[in-house]
Each structure stands twice: as C-alpha cells, then as structure tokens.
N, C-alpha and C positions, 0 to 999 in steps of 0.2 A: 740783343732783345731789349725793348723799351716797354715800360709799364703800360703806357697808353695804347701802344700798337699791339701788344700781346692780348690785351682785353678788348681790342677794337672799340675803344671808348668813343671815338669819333662817330661810329655808327650808332652806338647805344645812346649817347648824350644828345645826338642830333635827331632823335626819333620821337620827340614830343612836339606835336603840332596842334595846339588848342584851336578848335574851330571858331571859338568866340573871338580869337585874335585876328581872324581873317578880315580883309577889307569889307566894310559894310555891316560888320557885327560889333557889338559892344563888348570889350574884353571882360571876361569873368575870371577873377583872380584864382578861384579854387579849381578851375578846370585843369590846371597844371598838376595839382595834387591828385585829382581824379585819374588822370592819365598815368602818372608815375606809379600810383598804388596798383593799378590794374596791370601795368607792364611788369611790375615786380611779382605780382601773383603768377603771371604767365611764365616768368623765368623759373620760379619755384615749381610750378606744374611740370615744366620740362625736366627738372631734376627728379621729381617724384616718378615720372614715367621712366626715366633712365634706371632708377632703382628697382621699379616694378619689373622691367624687362629682364634685369639680372636675376631676380628671384624666380620669375617664370621660367627662365632658361634652365635653372637648376631643377625645378619640379618637372620639367619636360623630359628629364632623363628617365630611362626605364627602371633603373635602380638607383637608390640614393643611400649611401653609407652614412648612417646616423653618427658614426664615430669619425667621419672625415670633416674637412673644413667647410664643405658645401653648406650644410644646414646652419653652421655657426655664422657663415658669411651672410646667408639669407636673413637670419635673425638680426645681424648687425645692420643690413640694408633697411629692413623694416623699421628698426629702431630709429634710423636716420629719418625715414619718412615721418615717423611720429614727431620728432623734433621739428621738422619743417612745418608740419601741420599745426603744431603748437604756436610756431611763429606766425603762421598765416592767420590764426585766430586772434593773435595779439595785434596784427596789422589792421584789423577792423577798427581798433581804438584810434588809430591815426586818421582813418577816413571819417570817424565820428567827429573830428574837429571841424568838419564842414557842416554848416547849418542847413536846414531845409531851404531857406531863402537863398543861400549861396548856391545850392544845387539848381534851384529853379532858374537861376541866371543863365544857365547854358543847357538845361535838360532837354528842351525841345529841339535843340540842334543835333541831338544824338539819334533821334528817331530815323529809321526803325532798328538801329543797332541795339544790342542788349548783351548783358553778361551771359544770358542763356546760350549765346552763340560761341562761347569758349569751347573750341574743338578739343583742346587739351584736357579740360575738366571732364568733358564727356568721355574721352579716352581713358582717363583715370578711373571713372566710375565703371566703364565697361571692362577694363582689365582687372579691376578688383572683383567683378562678378555681378554687377547690377544688370539684370536682364531687362530687355525692353518691356516684356509683358508685366514686369513688376514695378514699372515706373508710374508715377502719378501723371495722369493725363498723357498717356503714351503717344497720342496723336501729335502732340507738340514736337516730338523728336523726329518725326518722319516727314519733314517738309522743307522745300527749297524756295518757298514763296517769300514774300516780305516778312522779315522778322525771323526767318528760318536760316538754314545753312547754305553756303555756296555748294554747287554740285560737287566740287572737288572734296570739300570737307565732309559733305554728306556721304560720299563714296568711301572715304577713309574711315569714318565712324562705323559704317555698315560692315566694312571688311574686318574691323577689330571686333565688332559684336559677334561675328560669325566664326571667330577664332576661339579656341579653348582659353578660358580666363583663369585667373589665379584661384578662384574658389573651386573650380572644377579640378584643377591640377592638385590642389591641396586635398580634395576629396579622394582622388586616385592614390595619393601618397598615404593617406590614412587607411585606406582599404588594404594596403599592402602590409600593414603592421602584423607581424607573425605571432604575437604572444598568446594567442588563444589556441594554437595548434597543438597536436598530440605530442610534439617534441617536448613540450613542457608539462602537459597535463595527462600524459598517457593516453589510453584508448578513449577516455571520456572527453578528450579535447578535440575530437575530430570535427565537431560542429560548433559554429559560432552562434547558434540559435539559443532560445531560452532554456533549453535543457543542458547547456554547458554548465559544468560545476561552478564556475565563477559567477555566472549570471543568475543561477538559481539561488546561490547564497546571497548575492548582492541585492537581488529583488526582495528577498525576505527581510533583510536588514532595513532596506529603504522603506518597506511597507510598515514595519514596526515603529519607525521614527515619524510617521505621519500623524498629525493630529486628526481629530474627528472631522474637522472642516476641510482637511486636505486629502481625504480618502480618495477623491476622484483623480488625484494625481497619479495613482497607480495605473489607471487606464491610460493616462497620458504617457507614462513611462513605457508601457507595453507597445504603444503605437510608435513612439519616437524611436525606440531602439529595436523593435521587432516587427513593426508594421502590423500589429494585431489590432484590428479595428474595435473600438469600444462598442458595446451593445447599444442599439438604438441611436447611433450617432448620425447626424445629418451631414451632407456634403460640406455645408458651411463650417461645421465644427472641425471636420477633418482637414479642411483647407487651412484653418488657423494653426493646426498642429503639424501640418506638412512641412518637412524640412528641405532646405536646398541641398543638404548632404544626404547621402545614402545611409540606411540604418547601420550598415557595417562601418562606415566612416564615423558615425556618431558614437558607436560603441568604442571605437579606438580613441576618439577624442576624449571621451569621459574617462577611459582607463588612464590616459596620459595625465589628465588633471588630478585623478585620484592618487596616482603614484608618482607625482612630480618630484618627490624627494629623492627618488633613485637617480643616480648620476646619468644613466643612459637617456632619461626623459627630461633632463634639465633644459636642453636646447629646444626640444620639441614643444615643451610646455611654454617656454618663453616666446616661441614662434606663434603658437596659437593665441597667446595672450596679446601679442603685438597686433595680430589681425583684429582682435576685439577692440583694442585701443584705437586703431586707425578708424574703425567703424564709428566709434564714439566721437572721435575728433572731427570726422566728416559731419556727423550730426550736430556737433557744437558749432561748426562753421556755418551750416545751414541755418541754425537757430540765430546766430549773430547776424547773418545776412537778412533774415526775416525781420528781426528787431530794427535793424538799420533801415530797411526799405519802408517799414511802417512809420518810422520817424521821419523819413525824407519825403515820402509821397502819400502817406496814409493808405487809403484803399483805392487809389487811382490805378488805371491800367498801366502795365509795364511798357517801356519804350519799344520792346520787341513784340507787342501785341499779346503778351501773356496776361493773366489776371493779376499780375503783380504779387502782392503779399499773400493773396489767396493761393496762388500756385506754389509759392515757397513753403507755405504751411503744410500743404498736401505732400510735397516732396520730403519735408522734414519727418513727417510721420511714417512715410512709406519706403524711403530709399535706404534701408539697411541691407547690408550684404551678409554680415556675420552674426546676425541676431541669434541664429541657432546655436552658435558656439557660446555666446554670452549667456544664453538660456540654459546651458548645462548646469549652472549653479542650482537650478530647480531640483536636480537629481543627485546632488551630493549628499554624503553622510559624514558623520563625525570621523575624524582621522583615527581615533582610537577603536572605532568599530569596523575598520576596513578588513575585508576577508584576508586571511593569511594566504600568501601565494606559495606555490610549490617551490621547494628548495632549488630545483633545477632552473626555475625562472628567476628567483631572487639572485642566484649565482651570476646569471647573465646581466640582469638589470643593474647590479652593483659593480660592473666592470671587473668582477673576479674571474678572470679568463684563464686561470691556471689549469 
C-alpha cells in the first residue's frame, strides 16, 4: 500500500480545472482557491451524510436501549458533525482572502452554476428534517431548468425528502419515553395529559415563576405541550407556536432537559443538545455565506438565477429544523424548584437497578 494510491491522490489533485485558464480566457489566479474551497466543502458534506446515515439507522430501530452503546455512538457521531461544521464555518475565512475584484475576474464564466446546486447540502438539510414547505421560496428547489438541478440529482433529492428524516425519527424515539406511565406514578400516571400529577405540579410552578409581562406564556405552554388552543387565537398565532414535534415528544424532551443530571438522561440530553448545536452552526454558516456574498456581489443576482443575498437572508431566517428544541428554554424553571419524582422513578433514573 502506498500513501498516494490509497488516497487516490491522482484523482483528487487532478480534479481542479479553472475555466479561466482555458484557451481564449484570461487566467484568474483566485479561481483555483474558489474551486478547492468548494471541493473541500463537498468532501466534508459527504462525511456529514455518512454520520447522519449512521444516526438515522439507529433511530430506525423499533426499540433503542438507552443503556446500550447505540445512543452513545449517535451522540458521538453528532458531536463529530458539530466539529466538522465548526471547521466549515472557519473555512469561509480562507475564501474571504479573495477580494470582490478577484471574484469578478472569473464570476461570469460560472453562469448558470451556483452553490445552490450542491446536491449534498440539500440532502443534509433534508435528512436533518428541513421540509420543502418550510423552505424560503420553495419553488427554487423544484426545478431542473437553467440554474436548477440535473434530473438525476433532482430525483435523488425528491427520494430523500420522501423518506423519514432524522427529526421525525427523533420524534418517534421521544414519544416512546416511558417515564410518565403508571409503572412509576401508580394509577395517577395512566395519562400523559395535563391532569398527570407531574404536569399539574410543573405547570403551577412555571406559572408562579412568570412575571406580569410573561403571563401569556402560560397559554403558549398549554398549546406547546398539550395542544390546548389559547382563547381568541388566530391561525397566524397558532402557526407561530406550532411545533415540528408532537406534544408527547415535546413533553419528553422537556423532561429530559429538566432532569439531565440523572445518569440515564446524560446521553439523551447531550444528543438533543447536539441537534440544537448543529442547527445553530447551520445558521452560522448561512450567515457567513450571506455576509460573504454581500461583500462579493452586493445585491446583484446570483449566478444560478436566485436573488443572491436576498435569497440567502430569507433562508437564514427560515431554515431552522430544531428551533422547537432550543425553544424549550422558554419553559424551564429553576433547578431547586423541580418537582420531586416518585422514588420508583428516581431509583431507575439513577441506575440503581438492584
């Protein structure tokens, strides 16, 4: 085995073909940097997809033992994605060494290609759980005309979007959390609704902690976790509160965050926190991309016939997947005020399995 042949370096290092260096064009020095930066992005996108596929494979199981290595490995894979995305955010700084005039030297040669056409990035978004109907200017994504996708890539993206994504799989996993059942709470624990002893107590404590200006948050609490519609609420108001997760899953997620100090919840909490961090890093990447595009082309139209910076700004504000999980901080209470759990439940949560 030889280093270069193992890594197929001949294929990789011979894959940069600056268009400006072709006969009849004037060579633009920075086009080489532009190509290598984007090829490096695509290699890391491939690794992210590889890690996401592993995580989704675990969550596709009908049962997941929280004490097995499965969840710990998913947490580890998601943490790796976080580190990769931190690197991708830093990589923008290298591209920023190219000035707007340097870019203009070869920009028109790229039309109608665009970073929008990165199939792998679309697959990452789709697998994380970004739904087509929630995308900014969704019509951009369903086209194979100039500036759109090839028919093959288009079909691949459609197939992925029609497959259960990570957000949906995590929702199913959260819904299976058993800790509100009568096994731990006696006859009072047969229902997960608002009359459950834990949620009755928690809702009261939460209400008591709200300031006068926050009182309307109690109605938000009831809708987020129990789908009780606030009085005189409009469809627009409800759409803002509507979660991508079920109310049952949201209750489980909040419970995990509240009692994260128990050993059995350590991995589960870190997993949810990793999803929130990935969402934030995706947002950071979009923001850096927006700033870079504004610096490079101002408010000109993108090479792929998008609205350029305008499109990126809309995507930045709208393309969150795990906003509902990060929004759970709205409904937290002080640790010292947490309701005391039944002894049968704390016995299990503490790994005291004797």
